[in-house]
C-alpha positions in Angstrom: -1.2 6.8 0.0 2.6 7.1 -0.2 4.2 10.5 -0.8 7.5 11.0 -2.6 10.4 11.8 -0.3 13.4 13.9 -1.5 15.1 10.9 -3.1 12.1 9.9 -5.1 11.6 13.5 -6.4 15.3 13.8 -7.4 15.5 10.4 -9.1 12.4 11.2 -11.2 13.5 14.7 -12.1 16.9 13.5 -13.2 15.4 10.7 -15.3 13.1 13.2 -17.1 16.0 15.5 -17.9 18.1 12.6 -19.1 15.4 11.3 -21.4 14.7 14.8 -22.8 18.3 14.7 -24.1 17.9 11.3 -25.5 14.7 12.2 -27.4 16.3 15.3 -28.8 19.1 13.1 -30.2 16.6 10.7 -31.7 14.7 13.5 -33.4 17.8 15.0 -34.8 18.9 11.7 -36.2 21.9 11.4 -34.0 20.4 8.2 -32.5 18.9 5.6 -34.8 15.7 3.7 -33.7 17.6 0.6 -32.8 20.0 2.7 -30.6 17.0 4.6 -29.1 15.0 1.5 -28.3 16.7 0.4 -25.0 16.6 4.1 -23.8 12.9 4.6 -24.5 11.9 1.3 -23.0 13.5 2.4 -19.7 11.1 5.3 -19.8 7.9 3.4 -20.7 7.9 4.3 -24.4 6.9 1.6 -26.9 6.8 1.9 -30.7 3.4 0.4 -31.6 1.6 -0.2 -34.9 0.8 3.5 -35.7 2.7 5.6 -33.1 4.7 5.6 -29.9 2.8 4.5 -26.8 3.6 5.8 -23.3 2.8 3.6 -20.3 2.5 5.4 -17.0 3.1 3.6 -13.7 0.3 3.6 -11.1 2.0 1.8 -8.2 -0.4 -0.8 -6.7 -3.2 0.9 -8.7 -3.7 3.9 -6.4 -4.3 7.4 -7.6 -5.2 10.7 -6.0 -7.7 13.2 -7.6 -4.8 15.5 -8.4 -3.0 12.7 -10.3 -6.1 11.5 -12.2 -6.8 15.1 -13.3 -3.2 15.3 -14.5 -3.8 12.1 -16.5 -6.9 13.7 -18.0 -4.9 16.7 -18.9 -2.3 14.6 -20.7 -5.2 12.8 -22.6 -6.7 16.1 -23.7 -3.6 18.1 -24.5 -1.2 15.4 -25.8 -3.3 12.4 -26.9 -6.7 12.1 -28.6 -8.8 12.7 -25.5 -8.6 9.4 -23.8 -6.3 7.0 -21.9 -6.4 3.2 -21.7 -6.2 1.5 -18.2 -4.4 -1.8 -18.2 -4.5 -5.1 -16.3 -1.4 -4.1 -14.4 -3.2 -1.2 -13.0 -1.3 1.3 -15.2 -2.5 3.7 -17.9 -1.4 3.9 -21.5 -1.5 6.8 -24.0 -1.4 5.5 -27.6 -1.0 8.8 -29.6 1.5 11.0 -27.7 4.1 12.5 -30.1 7.6 11.5 -29.3 8.6 15.2 -29.2 6.0 15.8 -26.4 6.9 12.8 -24.2 9.5 14.6 -22.1 7.0 17.4 -21.4 4.4 14.8 -20.4 6.9 13.1 -18.1 7.8 16.5 -16.5 4.1 17.3 -15.9 3.6 13.9 -14.4 6.6 14.3 -12.1 5.0 17.4 -10.7 2.2 15.2 -9.3 4.5 12.3 -8.2 4.1 10.1 -11.2 6.5 8.6 -13.7 6.9 5.8 -16.4 10.0 4.2 -14.9 10.1 0.4 -15.1 6.8 0.1 -17.0 8.7 -1.7 -19.7 12.0 -3.5 -20.3 13.6 -6.5 -18.6 13.2 -5.3 -15.0 10.9 -5.7 -12.1 7.6 -4.0 -13.2 4.8 -2.3 -11.3 3.8 -4.3 -8.2 0.1 -4.9 -8.2 -2.4 -5.8 -5.5 -6.1 -6.1 -4.6 -7.9 -3.0 -5.9 -10.0 -3.1 -2.7 -6.9 -3.1 -0.5 -7.4 -1.2 2.8 -11.2 -1.3 2.4 -12.1 -5.0 1.8 -14.1 -6.7 4.4 -12.4 -10.0 3.8 -8.7 -8.9 4.0 -6.5 -9.8 6.9 -4.1 -6.9 6.4 -3.7 -4.0 4.0 -1.2 -5.2 1.4 -0.3 -1.7 0.0 2.5 -0.9 2.5 4.4 -4.0 1.4 3.8 -3.2 -2.2 5.4 0.2 -1.5 8.3 -1.4 0.3 8.8 -3.8 -2.7 8.6 -0.8 -5.0 11.3 1.0 -3.1 13.5 -2.1 -3.0 13.1 -2.9 -6.7 13.3 0.5 -8.3 16.7 0.8 -10.0 18.0 -2.2 -8.1 21.5 -2.6 -9.7 21.5 -6.4 -9.7 18.0 -6.7 -11.3 17.9 -3.8 -13.8 18.7 -6.1 -16.8 17.0 -9.4 -16.1 16.6 -12.2 -18.6 13.0 -11.0 -19.1 10.4 -8.7 -17.5 9.4 -9.6 -14.0 6.0 -9.1 -12.3 5.1 -9.3 -8.6 1.6 -9.2 -7.1 0.5 -9.1 -3.4 -2.8 -9.9 -1.7 -4.1 -10.3 1.8 -7.6 -11.7 1.3 -8.6 -15.3 1.0 -10.4 -14.5 -2.2 -7.5 -13.6 -4.6 -8.3 -10.5 -6.6 -4.7 -9.9 -7.5 -4.1 -13.1 -9.6 -1.0 -14.0 -7.6 -0.7 -17.5 -9.1 -0.2 -16.2 -12.6 2.6 -13.9 -11.7 6.4 -14.4 -11.6 6.1 -13.9 -7.9 2.9 -13.9 -5.9 2.8 -13.0 -2.3 -0.1 -13.8 0.1 0.1 -12.1 3.5 -0.5 -14.5 6.3 -0.2 -14.5 10.1 1.4 -17.4 12.0 1.7 -17.6 15.8 1.3 -13.8 16.0 4.0 -13.1 13.3 3.1 -11.5 10.0 4.6 -13.2 6.9 4.1 -14.2 3.3 3.1 -17.3 1.4 5.4 -17.2 -1.6 4.4 -18.4 -5.1 6.9 -18.4 -7.9 6.9 -19.1 -11.6 3.4 -18.3 -12.7 2.6 -16.6 -16.0 0.7 -16.6 -19.2 1.8 -15.9 -22.8 3.2 -18.6 -25.1 3.8 -21.0 -22.2 1.1 -20.5 -19.5 2.0 -21.9 -16.0 0.3 -21.8 -12.6 2.9 -20.7 -10.0 4.6 -23.1 -7.6 4.2 -22.7 -3.8 7.9 -22.2 -2.9 7.6 -21.3 0.7 4.4 -21.4 2.9 5.6 -18.7 5.3 8.4 -16.2 5.2 8.4 -13.7 8.1 8.0 -10.1 7.0 11.4 -9.2 8.4 13.0 -11.6 5.9 10.8 -11.1 2.8 13.1 -8.8 0.9 16.1 -11.1 1.6 14.0 -14.0 0.3 13.0 -12.0 -2.8 16.7 -11.3 -3.3 17.4 -15.0 -3.3 14.6 -15.7 -5.8 15.8 -13.0 -8.1 19.5 -14.0 -7.9 18.7 -17.6 -8.9 16.7 -16.3 -11.8 19.2 -13.7 -12.8 22.0 -16.3 -12.7 20.3 -19.2 -14.5 17.4 -17.7 -16.5 17.7 -18.2 -20.3 19.1 -15.2 -22.2 19.6 -17.1 -25.5 15.9 -17.4 -26.2 13.4 -14.8 -25.3 10.5 -17.3 -25.5 12.2 -19.3 -22.7 13.5 -16.5 -20.6 10.7 -16.0 -18.0 11.2 -17.4 -14.6 8.3 -19.9 -15.2 10.5 -21.7 -17.7 13.4 -21.9 -15.2 11.1 -23.3 -12.5 9.6 -25.8 -14.9 12.9 -27.0 -16.3 14.6 -27.4 -12.9 11.5 -28.9 -11.3 9.8 -27.6 -8.2 12.0 -29.4 -5.7 15.3 -28.4 -7.3 14.3 -24.8 -7.8 13.2 -24.5 -4.1 16.5 -26.1 -3.1 18.4 -23.5 -5.0 16.4 -20.6 -3.6 16.8 -21.9 0.0 20.5 -22.4 -0.6 20.9 -18.9 -2.0 18.9 -17.5 1.0 21.0 -19.4 3.5 24.2 -18.2 1.9 23.5 -14.5 2.3 26.1 -12.9 4.5 25.2 -10.5 7.3 26.3 -7.4 5.3 24.1 -8.5 2.4 21.0 -8.7 4.5 18.4 -5.9 4.0 18.0 -3.9 7.2 14.3 -3.0 7.6 14.1 -1.1 10.9 10.7 -1.4 12.6 10.3 2.4 12.7 10.8 2.6 8.9 8.2 -0.1 8.3 5.9 1.7 10.7 6.5 5.0 8.8 5.5 3.5 5.5 2.5 1.8 7.0 1.4 5.2 8.4 1.1 6.5 4.8 -1.7 4.0 4.3 -3.7 4.6 7.4 -7.4 4.3 6.6 -9.5 7.5 6.2 -11.4 8.7 9.2 -14.9 7.6 8.3 -17.8 9.1 10.1 -19.9 6.6 12.0 -22.9 5.5 9.9 -25.7 3.1 10.4 -25.2 -0.2 8.6 -28.5 0.3 6.7 -29.0 3.5 4.7 -32.6 4.7 4.5 -31.6 7.1 1.7 -30.2 4.2 -0.3 -33.3 2.1 0.4 -35.7 4.8 -1.0 -33.5 5.4 -4.0 -33.3 1.7 -5.0 -37.0 1.3 -4.6 -37.6 4.2 -6.9 -35.2 3.3 -9.7 -34.7 -0.3 -10.9 -31.6 0.6 -12.9 -29.9 2.2 -9.9 -31.0 -0.8 -7.7 -29.3 -3.1 -10.2 -26.1 -1.0 -10.2 -26.1 -1.2 -6.4 -26.5 -5.0 -6.4 -23.7 -5.5 -8.9 -21.1 -2.7 -8.6 -20.7 -2.5 -4.9 -18.2 -4.4 -2.8 -18.6 -4.9 1.1 -16.5 -2.4 3.1 -15.0 -3.3 6.5 -16.7 -0.3 8.0 -20.5 -0.4 8.4 -22.4 2.2 6.3 -19.8 2.2 3.6 -19.0 0.4 0.3 -16.4 0.2 -2.4 -17.8 1.2 -5.8 -16.7 -0.1 -9.2 -16.8 2.5 -11.9 -17.1 0.4 -15.0 -15.1 1.3 -18.0 -17.0 -1.3 -20.0 -20.1 0.4 -21.3 -21.6 -1.2 -24.4 -19.9 -0.1 -27.5 -16.7 1.4 -25.9 -13.3 -0.2 -26.1 -12.8 -1.9 -22.7 -10.6 0.1 -20.3 -10.8 3.4 -22.1 -11.7 6.6 -20.3 -12.0 10.1 -21.7 -10.4 13.2 -20.2 -13.8 14.4 -18.9 -14.7 11.0 -17.4 -11.4 10.9 -15.6 -12.0 14.4 -14.3 -15.5 13.4 -13.1 -14.1 10.4 -11.2 -11.5 12.7 -9.6 -14.2 15.1 -8.5 -16.3 12.3 -7.1 -13.3 10.9 -5.2 -12.6 14.3 -3.8 -16.2 15.0 -2.8 -17.4 11.5 -1.7 -14.4 9.1 -1.6 -11.8 10.6 0.7 -9.5 11.4 -2.2 -8.8 7.7 -3.1 -9.1 6.1 -6.5 -7.9 2.7 -7.6 -7.4 1.0 -10.9 -8.5 -2.6 -11.0 -6.9 -5.7 -12.5 -10.0 -5.8 -14.7 -9.4 -2.3 -16.2 -12.0 -0.5 -14.2 -11.8 2.3 -11.6 -12.7 2.0 -8.0 -13.9 4.4 -5.3 -13.0 2.4 -2.3 -14.5 4.4 0.6 -18.0 5.7 -0.2 -20.9 6.2 2.3 -24.0 4.4 1.3 -26.0 7.6 1.8 -24.0 9.2 -1.1 -24.6 6.5 -3.7 -27.6 8.0 -5.4 -25.7 11.2 -6.1 -22.6 9.4 -7.3 -24.7 7.2 -9.6 -26.5 10.1 -11.1 -23.2 11.8 -12.0 -21.7 8.6 -13.4 -24.9 7.9 -15.4 -24.7 11.4 -17.0 -21.1 10.7 -18.0 -21.8 7.2 -19.5 -20.1 5.4 -16.6 -23.1 3.7 -14.9 -22.8 0.3 -16.5 -23.9 -2.3 -13.9 -21.6 -5.1 -15.0 -18.8 -5.6 -12.6 -17.5 -9.2 -13.1 -20.3 -9.9 -15.5 -20.1 -11.0 -19.1 -19.8 -7.6 -20.7 -17.1 -6.6 -18.2 -14.4 -8.1 -20.4 -10.6 -7.9 -20.1 -9.4 -7.0 -23.6 -6.0 -6.1 -25.0 -5.7 -3.4 -27.6 -5.0 -6.0 -30.3 -4.3 -5.3 -33.9 -6.0 -1.9 -33.8 -2.8 -0.7 -32.0 -0.3 -3.4 -31.3 2.4 -4.4 -33.7 2.7 -7.8 -32.0 -0.9 -8.7 -32.5 -2.2 -11.3 -34.9 -5.9 -10.3 -34.8 -8.2 -7.5 -33.6 -9.5 -7.9 -30.0 -11.7 -4.8 -29.6 -14.2 -5.3 -32.5 -14.8 -9.0 -31.5 -15.3 -8.1 -27.9 -17.8 -5.3 -28.8 -19.8 -7.7 -31.0 -20.0 -10.2 -28.1 -21.0 -7.4 -25.8 -24.0 -6.6 -28.0 -25.5 -10.1 -27.5 -25.6 -9.6 -23.8 -26.4 -5.9 -23.6 -29.8 -6.4 -22.0 -29.1 -5.6 -18.3 -31.7 -8.1 -17.0 -30.3 -10.9 -19.2 -26.7 -10.1 -18.1 -27.7 -10.1 -14.4 -29.4 -13.5 -14.8 -26.2 -15.0 -16.3 -24.3 -13.8 -13.2 -20.5 -13.8 -12.7 -18.7 -14.8 -15.9 -15.3 -13.5 -17.0 -14.5 -13.3 -20.7 -10.9 -12.4 -21.5 -9.7 -11.5 -25.1 -6.2 -11.4 -26.4 -5.1 -10.5 -29.9 -2.0 -12.8 -29.8 -0.2 -15.5 -27.9 1.5 -12.9 -25.6 -1.8 -12.9 -23.6 -2.1 -9.2 -22.6 -5.8 -9.9 -22.4 -5.2 -12.8 -20.0 -7.3 -15.2 -22.1 -5.7 -18.2 -20.4 -7.5 -17.3 -17.1 -10.9 -16.2 -18.4 -13.8 -18.4 -17.7 -14.1 -18.1 -21.4 -10.9 -17.0 -23.2 -10.7 -15.8 -26.8 -7.4 -15.8 -28.5 -6.8 -14.2 -31.9 -4.6 -16.1 -34.3 -3.5 -15.5 -37.9 -4.1 -18.3 -40.4 -2.7 -17.4 -43.9 -3.4 -13.8 -43.4 -6.9 -14.3 -42.1 -8.0 -13.6 -38.5 -9.4 -16.6 -36.5 -10.2 -16.9 -32.8 -9.6 -19.9 -30.6 -11.9 -20.4 -27.7 -10.7 -21.5 -24.3 -12.9 -22.7 -21.4 -12.3 -23.1 -17.7 -9.6 -20.6 -16.8 -9.7 -18.6 -13.6 -7.3 -16.2 -11.9 -8.5 -16.5 -8.3 -7.3 -18.7 -5.3 -8.4 -21.7 -7.4 -6.3 -20.6 -10.4 -6.5 -22.7 -13.5 -5.6 -22.4 -17.1 -8.3 -22.6 -19.8 -8.2 -25.3 -22.4 -8.5 -24.7 -26.1 -11.6 -26.6 -27.0 -11.5 -26.9 -30.8 -10.6 -25.2 -34.1 -10.5 -21.5 -34.5 -13.6 -19.5 -35.5 -14.0 -16.6 -37.9 -14.7 -13.3 -36.2 -18.4 -13.3 -37.3 -18.8 -16.8 -35.8 -17.5 -15.9 -32.3 -20.6 -14.1 -30.8 -23.0 -16.8 -31.7 -20.7 -19.5 -30.3 -20.3 -17.7 -27.0 -24.1 -17.2 -26.9 -24.6 -21.0 -27.3 -22.2 -21.8 -24.5 -23.9 -19.3 -22.2 -27.3 -20.6 -23.0 -26.1 -24.2 -22.3 -24.9 -23.0 -18.9 -28.2 -21.4 -18.1 -30.0 -24.6 -19.0 -27.7 -26.8 -16.9 -27.0 -24.8 -13.8 -28.6 -26.2 -10.6 -29.8 -22.7 -9.5 -29.1 -19.1 -10.3 -26.5 -19.2 -7.5 -24.4 -21.7 -9.4 -21.8 -19.6 -11.3 -20.7 -20.4 -14.9 -17.3 -21.7 -13.8 -18.8 -23.9 -11.2 -21.2 -25.5 -13.7 -18.3 -26.0 -16.1 -16.2 -27.7 -13.5 -19.1 -29.9 -12.4 -20.0 -31.1 -15.9 -16.6 -31.0 -17.6 -15.6 -29.3 -20.9 -17.1 -31.8 -23.4 -20.7 -30.7 -23.3 -19.7 -27.0 -23.4 -17.5 -27.7 -26.4 -20.4 -29.4 -28.2 -22.6 -26.4 -27.5 -19.8 -24.1 -28.8 -19.7 -25.8 -32.2 -23.4 -26.7 -32.5 -25.3 -25.3 -35.5 -27.7 -22.5 -34.7 
């Protein structure tokens, strides 16, 4: 993983010292909240429903054991003993006192972490495939380019005050696990005639106006990608709406201009760049950054583990976890392991300080010091020997982290909702936990197969309800919480937006309605290999809508 150089260290240290002074002025009353707001947002500090919330950047979702232990320390010493991992591969602390935030940032800086550009109208944390560098199906490791984009975008003077926040995602596998088509910019690494480059998608997003991104350029060589991103950002910065925050995202600009005109303007801006404006990316600098992401030296192992075979034969629960929570590794004898943060009855994405410390220990002992945060709010050990899985599982099970539900119905993406967020219209966590209960039987859940439920507490879509196979959106109707159900969304290479299928349901009606939809799927699928989304696309929405609203 990338290590700070002297410039990174200095920038972060200076920012912490600057913010310490700003916090002191706020606490003394010298700064009013409205004056403090733009300053705190530049340092990842939000004012939520009950307290300030601190969002920490985890670039491209990668952590070291030292960093995860420091996050555990923050949770224990400054919060209420837990942190919340997000869909942008970051972590949030919901109860840190404002007076303590400078101390927290200083402690994070000691382990090369910060909260810069995790909020505000700037380029946010660049995300990627959580299996990057290990996935059997990837063409290249996308993380070096995520790092290059991070370095280019951090404190970029032209793009520090954009019309609205801006999110970039990068992938290099045919199966898109980074949701690039619902990002402001999505990049897919390709190779053409021996040259590495990027397929460039622009203008995706969710929220109040959900849009699937436009393919703006099928191939931009890697030597030109930063210049091309500059052109994209300049067109947006120049013409993006600043008079209406609901129409300020780049997706609105692309939609209003139309694909052809937007592409024309980007190409014109790109062609107009003068020589001195071009970004010089020397080959040796690109190679230096790539070297930071060299794969670990994995000992040669047989493709089949006798130790694993014996353990799975002896323990059905372990065998189920192996079937569901492992992902194929590019090196025989190894796998990537999903550590689910979605056990039944726990707010999705939450991890306690002791759980974080355990995962750090396991990564250090068995995982070559590498931990990832997934788009689905789980943790990943990307490089684990098959022989070590029984011991890893035993430790996770003892810590309450052995749920075998990766990409299954209880592995929900859920925003904090009205329990924490002052923008929310409805609670997300209680509804998701009630739905979980209906599908808590492991055998039943495994029979259902892959099915993504995403829950948001408001139209801002932090729970990504638009791209869940089943989406649940909390709305307010005359002071009462209702939930609209969407069907048919997906965030992969076949990205699609779900459709609202009917009137909102009361909270107590949601679990039963979801259960009816799932049971209809089980009755109609052609085989157990046909996934929910495939059955839905084959039969259409209407019969599923009828099942949703049918009387029990």
